[in-house]
C-alpha positions as CSV (number, residue, x, y, z in Angstrom):
1,X,51.9,-3.2,84.2
2,X,50.5,-6.6,83.1
3,X,51.7,-8.2,79.9
4,X,49.1,-10.4,77.9
5,X,50.1,-14.1,77.4
6,X,48.5,-15.6,74.2
7,X,49.3,-19.2,75.1
8,X,47.1,-19.2,78.2
9,X,44.0,-18.1,76.3
10,X,44.6,-20.7,73.7
11,X,44.8,-23.5,76.3
12,X,41.5,-22.4,77.9
13,X,39.7,-22.5,74.5
14,X,41.0,-26.0,73.8
15,X,39.8,-27.2,77.2
16,X,36.4,-25.8,76.6
17,X,36.1,-27.5,73.2
18,X,37.2,-30.8,74.7
19,X,34.6,-30.5,77.4
20,X,31.9,-29.7,74.9
21,X,32.9,-32.7,72.8
22,X,32.9,-35.0,75.8
23,X,29.4,-33.8,76.8
24,X,28.1,-34.3,73.3
25,X,29.6,-37.8,73.3
26,X,28.0,-38.7,76.6
27,X,24.6,-37.4,75.5
28,X,24.9,-39.4,72.3
29,X,25.9,-42.5,74.1
30,X,23.1,-42.2,76.6
31,X,20.6,-41.6,73.8
32,X,21.8,-44.6,71.8
33,X,21.7,-46.8,75.0
34,X,18.2,-45.7,75.8
35,X,17.1,-46.5,72.2
36,X,18.4,-50.0,72.6
37,X,16.4,-50.6,75.8
38,X,13.1,-52.5,75.5
39,X,9.9,-50.7,76.7
40,X,8.9,-51.4,80.2
41,X,6.6,-54.5,80.5
42,X,3.3,-54.0,82.4
43,X,3.1,-55.8,85.7
44,X,0.3,-58.4,86.2
45,X,-0.6,-60.0,89.5
46,X,0.3,-63.7,89.3
47,X,-2.7,-64.6,91.5
48,X,-5.1,-63.0,89.0
49,X,-4.1,-65.2,86.0
50,X,-4.5,-68.8,85.3
51,X,-1.3,-70.7,84.4
52,X,-1.0,-74.1,82.9
53,X,1.8,-76.4,81.7
54,X,1.9,-78.0,78.2
55,X,1.8,-81.8,78.5
56,X,2.1,-84.8,76.1
57,X,-0.1,-87.8,76.4
58,X,-3.7,-89.0,76.1
59,X,-6.5,-86.4,76.1
60,X,-10.1,-87.3,76.6
61,X,-12.2,-85.2,74.3
62,X,-15.5,-84.1,75.8
63,X,-18.4,-81.6,75.2
64,X,-20.6,-80.1,77.9
65,X,-24.0,-78.5,78.2
66,X,-26.8,-77.7,80.6
67,X,-30.2,-79.3,80.5
68,X,-32.9,-80.8,82.6
69,X,-34.4,-84.2,83.5
70,X,-37.4,-85.1,81.4
71,X,-39.8,-88.1,81.9
72,X,-39.4,-90.7,79.2
73,X,-43.2,-91.2,79.3
74,X,-45.7,-88.4,79.7
75,X,-49.4,-89.2,79.8
76,X,-51.9,-86.5,78.9
77,X,-55.3,-87.5,80.3
78,X,-58.0,-86.3,77.8
79,X,-61.7,-85.7,78.2
80,X,-63.6,-88.7,76.6
81,X,-66.7,-86.6,76.1
82,X,-68.1,-83.2,76.6
83,X,-68.7,-82.1,80.1
84,X,-68.5,-79.5,82.9
85,X,-65.8,-79.7,85.5
86,X,-67.6,-80.3,88.8
87,X,-64.6,-81.2,91.2
88,X,-60.8,-81.4,91.1
89,X,-59.9,-84.1,93.6
90,X,-56.1,-84.3,93.2
91,X,-53.7,-81.3,93.0
92,X,-50.4,-81.2,91.0
93,X,-47.4,-82.8,92.8
94,X,-49.4,-85.8,94.2
95,X,-48.4,-89.4,93.4
96,X,-51.3,-91.2,91.6
97,X,-52.1,-94.7,90.6
98,X,-53.8,-95.8,87.4
99,X,-57.2,-95.9,89.0
100,X,-56.9,-92.6,91.0
101,X,-59.8,-90.3,90.2
102,X,-58.5,-86.9,89.4
103,X,-61.6,-84.9,88.4
104,X,-65.3,-85.3,88.1
105,X,-67.3,-84.0,85.2
106,X,-71.1,-83.7,84.6
107,X,-73.1,-84.2,81.4
108,X,-77.0,-84.5,81.9
109,X,-77.5,-85.3,78.2
110,X,-75.1,-88.2,78.4
111,X,-76.8,-89.5,81.6
112,X,-80.1,-89.5,79.7
113,X,-78.6,-91.2,76.7
114,X,-77.1,-93.9,78.9
115,X,-80.5,-94.6,80.5
116,X,-82.1,-94.8,77.1
117,X,-79.4,-97.2,75.8
118,X,-80.0,-99.4,78.9
119,X,-83.7,-99.6,78.1
120,X,-83.0,-100.3,74.5
121,X,-80.8,-103.2,75.5
122,X,-83.5,-104.6,77.8
123,X,-86.1,-104.3,75.1
124,X,-83.9,-106.1,72.6
125,X,-83.2,-108.9,75.1
126,X,-86.9,-109.2,75.8
127,X,-87.6,-109.5,72.0
128,X,-84.9,-112.1,71.7
129,X,-86.5,-114.1,74.6
130,X,-90.0,-113.8,73.0
131,X,-88.6,-114.9,69.6
132,X,-87.1,-118.0,71.2
133,X,-90.5,-118.9,72.7
134,X,-92.3,-118.2,69.4
135,X,-89.9,-120.4,67.5
136,X,-90.3,-123.2,70.1
137,X,-94.1,-123.0,69.6
138,X,-93.6,-123.1,65.8
139,X,-91.5,-126.2,66.2
140,X,-94.1,-127.9,68.4
141,X,-96.8,-127.0,65.9
142,X,-94.8,-128.5,63.0
143,X,-94.1,-131.7,65.0
144,X,-97.8,-132.0,65.9
145,X,-98.8,-131.5,62.3
146,X,-96.3,-134.1,61.3
147,X,-97.6,-136.6,63.9
148,X,-101.2,-136.1,62.6
149,X,-100.2,-136.7,59.0
150,X,-98.3,-139.8,59.9
151,X,-101.3,-141.1,61.9
152,X,-103.6,-140.3,59.0
153,X,-101.2,-142.0,56.6
154,X,-101.2,-145.2,58.8
155,X,-105.0,-145.1,58.9
156,X,-105.2,-144.7,55.2
157,X,-102.9,-147.7,54.6
158,X,-105.1,-149.8,56.8
159,X,-108.2,-148.6,55.0
160,X,-106.5,-149.5,51.7
161,X,-105.8,-153.0,52.9
162,X,-109.4,-153.4,54.0
163,X,-110.8,-152.1,50.7
164,X,-108.5,-154.4,48.7
165,X,-109.6,-157.5,50.7
166,X,-113.3,-156.5,50.3
167,X,-112.7,-155.9,46.5
168,X,-111.2,-159.4,46.3
169,X,-114.3,-160.9,47.9
170,X,-116.5,-158.8,45.7
171,X,-117.9,-156.8,48.6
172,X,-116.8,-153.3,47.4
173,X,-116.2,-151.6,44.1
174,X,-112.9,-150.9,42.3
175,X,-113.6,-147.2,42.6
176,X,-113.4,-147.5,46.4
177,X,-110.0,-149.2,46.2
178,X,-108.7,-146.5,43.9
179,X,-109.9,-143.8,46.4
180,X,-108.0,-145.5,49.2
181,X,-104.9,-145.7,47.2
182,X,-105.1,-142.0,46.2
183,X,-105.7,-141.1,49.9
184,X,-102.5,-143.0,50.9
185,X,-100.4,-141.3,48.2
186,X,-101.8,-137.9,49.0
187,X,-100.9,-138.3,52.7
188,X,-97.4,-139.6,51.8
189,X,-96.8,-136.5,49.8
190,X,-98.0,-134.2,52.6
191,X,-95.7,-136.1,55.0
192,X,-92.7,-135.4,52.7
193,X,-93.7,-131.7,52.5
194,X,-94.0,-131.5,56.3
195,X,-90.7,-133.3,56.7
196,X,-89.1,-130.7,54.4
197,X,-90.5,-127.9,56.5
198,X,-89.1,-129.4,59.6
199,X,-85.6,-129.7,58.0
200,X,-85.6,-126.1,56.8
201,X,-87.0,-124.8,60.1
202,X,-83.7,-125.2,61.8
203,X,-81.9,-123.0,59.4
204,X,-84.7,-120.4,59.5
205,X,-84.6,-120.5,63.3
206,X,-80.9,-119.8,63.3
207,X,-81.2,-116.9,60.9
208,X,-84.0,-115.3,62.8
209,X,-82.2,-115.8,66.1
210,X,-79.0,-114.4,64.7
211,X,-80.7,-111.3,63.4
212,X,-82.3,-110.6,66.7
213,X,-79.1,-111.5,68.6
214,X,-77.3,-108.9,66.4
215,X,-79.8,-106.3,67.4
216,X,-79.2,-107.3,71.1
217,X,-75.4,-107.0,70.6
218,X,-75.9,-103.6,68.9
219,X,-78.0,-102.4,71.8
220,X,-75.5,-103.8,74.3
221,X,-72.5,-102.1,72.5
222,X,-74.4,-98.8,72.6
223,X,-75.2,-99.3,76.2
224,X,-71.6,-100.2,77.0
225,X,-70.4,-97.1,75.1
226,X,-72.7,-94.8,77.0
227,X,-71.9,-96.5,80.3
228,X,-68.2,-96.1,79.6
229,X,-68.7,-92.4,78.7
230,X,-70.6,-91.9,81.9
231,X,-67.9,-93.7,83.9
232,X,-65.3,-91.5,82.0
233,X,-66.9,-88.5,83.6
234,X,-64.9,-89.6,86.7
235,X,-61.5,-88.9,85.1
236,X,-58.8,-91.4,86.2
237,X,-55.0,-91.0,85.9
238,X,-54.6,-94.1,83.7
239,X,-51.0,-94.7,84.8
240,X,-48.8,-94.6,87.9
241,X,-46.8,-91.4,88.3
242,X,-46.9,-87.9,89.6
243,X,-49.6,-85.5,88.6
244,X,-47.8,-82.6,87.0
245,X,-50.5,-80.3,85.6
246,X,-54.3,-79.8,85.8
247,X,-54.8,-77.1,83.2
248,X,-58.6,-76.7,83.9
249,X,-60.8,-75.1,86.5
250,X,-64.0,-76.0,88.3
251,X,-67.0,-74.9,86.3
252,X,-65.2,-74.9,83.0
253,X,-66.9,-76.5,80.0
254,X,-64.6,-78.9,78.1
255,X,-65.0,-80.8,74.9
256,X,-64.0,-84.3,74.0
257,X,-60.3,-84.5,73.6
258,X,-59.4,-81.6,75.8
259,X,-56.3,-82.3,78.0
260,X,-57.4,-82.4,81.6
261,X,-54.3,-83.5,83.4
262,X,-50.6,-84.4,82.8
263,X,-49.1,-87.4,84.6
264,X,-45.4,-88.2,84.4
265,X,-43.6,-91.4,85.3
266,X,-40.8,-90.2,87.6
267,X,-39.4,-93.7,87.7
268,X,-38.0,-93.4,84.2
269,X,-36.3,-90.0,83.6
270,X,-33.9,-89.1,80.9
271,X,-31.6,-86.1,80.6
272,X,-32.0,-83.6,77.7
273,X,-28.7,-81.7,77.4
274,X,-28.3,-78.7,75.1
275,X,-24.8,-78.8,73.5
276,X,-23.5,-75.7,71.7
277,X,-23.9,-76.3,68.0
278,X,-20.2,-75.6,67.3
279,X,-19.4,-78.6,69.5
280,X,-22.3,-80.9,68.8
281,X,-21.2,-82.0,65.3
282,X,-19.3,-85.0,66.6
283,X,-21.9,-86.1,69.2
284,X,-23.5,-89.5,68.1
285,X,-25.9,-92.0,69.6
286,X,-24.2,-94.6,71.8
287,X,-21.5,-92.3,73.2
288,X,-21.1,-92.4,77.1
289,X,-22.1,-89.4,79.1
290,X,-22.1,-88.2,82.7
291,X,-25.0,-86.2,84.2
292,X,-24.3,-84.0,87.2
293,X,-27.6,-83.6,89.1
294,X,-25.8,-81.4,91.8
295,X,-26.5,-84.3,94.1
296,X,-24.3,-86.9,92.4
297,X,-23.0,-88.0,89.1
298,X,-25.2,-90.4,87.0
299,X,-23.8,-92.4,84.1
300,X,-25.7,-92.5,80.9
301,X,-25.5,-93.0,77.2
302,X,-26.6,-90.8,74.2
303,X,-29.7,-92.2,72.6
304,X,-30.8,-89.3,70.3
305,X,-29.3,-86.2,68.8
306,X,-31.8,-83.5,67.6
307,X,-31.3,-83.0,63.9
308,X,-32.1,-79.3,64.2
309,X,-30.4,-76.6,66.3
310,X,-32.4,-74.1,68.3
311,X,-31.0,-70.8,69.6
312,X,-27.4,-72.0,69.0
313,X,-27.7,-75.3,70.8
314,X,-28.5,-78.9,69.9
315,X,-30.7,-81.1,72.1
316,X,-29.1,-84.4,73.1
317,X,-31.1,-87.1,74.8
318,X,-29.2,-89.2,77.4
319,X,-30.6,-92.4,78.8
320,X,-29.6,-92.8,82.4
321,X,-28.0,-96.1,83.4
322,X,-27.5,-95.6,87.1
323,X,-30.1,-95.1,89.8
324,X,-31.0,-91.4,90.2
325,X,-30.1,-89.8,93.6
326,X,-32.8,-88.7,96.0
327,X,-34.5,-85.5,95.1
328,X,-34.3,-86.1,91.3
329,X,-37.5,-85.0,89.6
330,X,-38.7,-83.7,86.3
331,X,-37.3,-80.3,85.1
332,X,-34.4,-80.5,87.5
333,X,-31.5,-78.6,86.0
334,X,-28.5,-80.8,85.3
335,X,-25.1,-80.5,83.6
336,X,-24.2,-83.2,81.0
337,X,-20.8,-84.2,79.7
338,X,-20.5,-86.3,76.6
339,X,-17.3,-88.3,75.8
340,X,-16.5,-87.9,72.1
341,X,-13.2,-89.7,71.7
342,X,-9.8,-90.4,73.3
343,X,-6.8,-88.8,71.5
344,X,-3.4,-90.6,72.1
345,X,0.1,-89.1,72.3
346,X,-0.7,-85.4,71.6
347,X,0.4,-82.1,73.0
348,X,-2.3,-80.5,75.1
349,X,-2.9,-77.8,77.7
350,X,-5.8,-76.3,79.6
351,X,-8.4,-74.6,77.4
352,X,-7.8,-70.9,77.0
353,X,-10.6,-68.4,77.7
354,X,-10.7,-67.4,74.1
355,X,-10.0,-69.6,71.1
356,X,-11.9,-72.2,69.1
357,X,-10.8,-75.6,67.9
358,X,-8.7,-75.4,64.7
359,X,-7.9,-71.6,65.2
360,X,-4.6,-69.8,65.8
361,X,-4.5,-67.5,68.8
362,X,-1.8,-65.7,70.8
363,X,-0.8,-66.7,74.3
364,X,1.7,-65.4,76.8
365,X,4.5,-67.9,77.4
366,X,6.7,-67.6,80.5
367,X,10.4,-67.3,80.1
368,X,12.6,-69.6,82.2
369,X,12.9,-66.9,84.8
370,X,9.2,-67.5,85.6
371,X,8.5,-63.7,85.7
372,X,8.4,-62.4,82.1
373,X,5.9,-63.8,79.6
374,X,6.2,-63.2,75.9
375,X,3.3,-63.3,73.4
376,X,3.5,-66.2,71.0
377,X,1.2,-67.5,68.2
378,X,-0.3,-70.9,69.0
379,X,-2.2,-73.1,66.6
380,X,-5.0,-75.1,68.3
381,X,-6.4,-78.5,67.3
382,X,-9.2,-80.5,68.8
383,X,-10.8,-79.1,71.9
384,X,-12.4,-80.6,75.0
385,X,-14.3,-79.2,77.9
386,X,-11.2,-78.3,79.9
387,X,-8.3,-79.0,77.5
388,X,-7.2,-78.3,73.9
389,X,-4.7,-79.9,71.6
390,X,-1.6,-77.9,70.6
391,X,-0.5,-78.4,67.0
392,X,2.1,-75.7,66.7
393,X,3.7,-72.9,68.8
394,X,4.4,-74.6,72.2
395,X,6.5,-77.5,73.5
396,X,6.2,-79.9,76.4
397,X,6.9,-78.1,79.7
398,X,6.0,-74.6,78.5
399,X,3.9,-72.5,80.9
400,X,1.3,-70.3,79.3
401,X,-1.3,-67.8,80.6
402,X,-4.8,-69.1,79.8
403,X,-6.7,-66.2,81.3
404,X,-8.3,-63.3,79.4
405,X,-5.4,-61.0,78.6
406,X,-7.3,-58.6,76.2
407,X,-6.4,-55.7,78.5
408,X,-2.7,-56.1,77.4
409,X,-3.3,-56.5,73.6
410,X,-0.9,-53.7,72.8
411,X,1.9,-55.3,74.7
412,X,4.0,-58.3,73.5
413,X,5.3,-59.1,76.9
414,X,4.1,-58.8,80.5
415,X,5.7,-59.3,83.9
416,X,4.2,-61.4,86.6
417,X,4.7,-60.4,90.2
């Protein structure tokens, strides 16, 4: 028969306890090790992100906006008088000269008024000519009267001498001598009066001629006005340029002052660039600019900054200093870049997709292995079109991801593959 051995059972129990303790220890160690591991970083395609390296040096600060070419001089051709559009002779897009007739208007009332003014002028001129003849006749009459008086005066003097000699010889009476003397004095007085009339006649003639000449000039001015209004019915461009608009139609009745056509001078174009209002605060007149016409870069200079913002942008006028490339025309879409300032000896990097000047943002900075990127806070300074100043958070040579990484906002690190 078998005999139980207590020592064997005890050894088995001890071995089991030891095995359980070892297993618990292994599980605890694995658990502790796993708790010490970092969570797995998401993988990002390297080709799908934009990387840049932090540099130190000079950074050209610029702002950019879109806009269009605008004529520096635009000429609206108005209707000088009322009329009806009879013909449109030139269509928009054509090159015109100052004397190019664009439209023809009609106004029968104005035509009649012009004819009436012409006859009024001819009548006034005829009255002036008649007045000159009349004044000449008056002058001749005055001179003839003066000549008769002088002749009578000479005759009276001779008669006085004869009567005085006869009186001395006792052949005539004293009364006759007195009559002769009175006759001489009377004629002398009439001669003085007539001489005074001749002297005042010149001034009277000038006044009467001036009055009639004024009526002639008034009639001539009225005739010239009506003639000019009739001539203005043939509407001319008034300047050299390109006919841009003709906002009227044949048969339309227009009043004086109505805009009939728009002519632009394409030889002098400027760029009007709309800069975002958040970037336009440092734009000032005199700053250099570059205008991209999509057919070449044209240098220019800021000449005016609109004091008011519209729809989040500020209009900036740029005077072009270089010759425009072929194909440049009004309303052509352009891209303008204005140079604000040059910052020396600063840290800078390419401009991130998100982040404004003076703000603090988070960027993914690559580790030395070039694979793992950690999220770090970065304080930005002044910004330009393509670059931004780094004030804190990065050093020279650091590589950062500038692309939009909002998909990985819940992660503090990513892995580039």
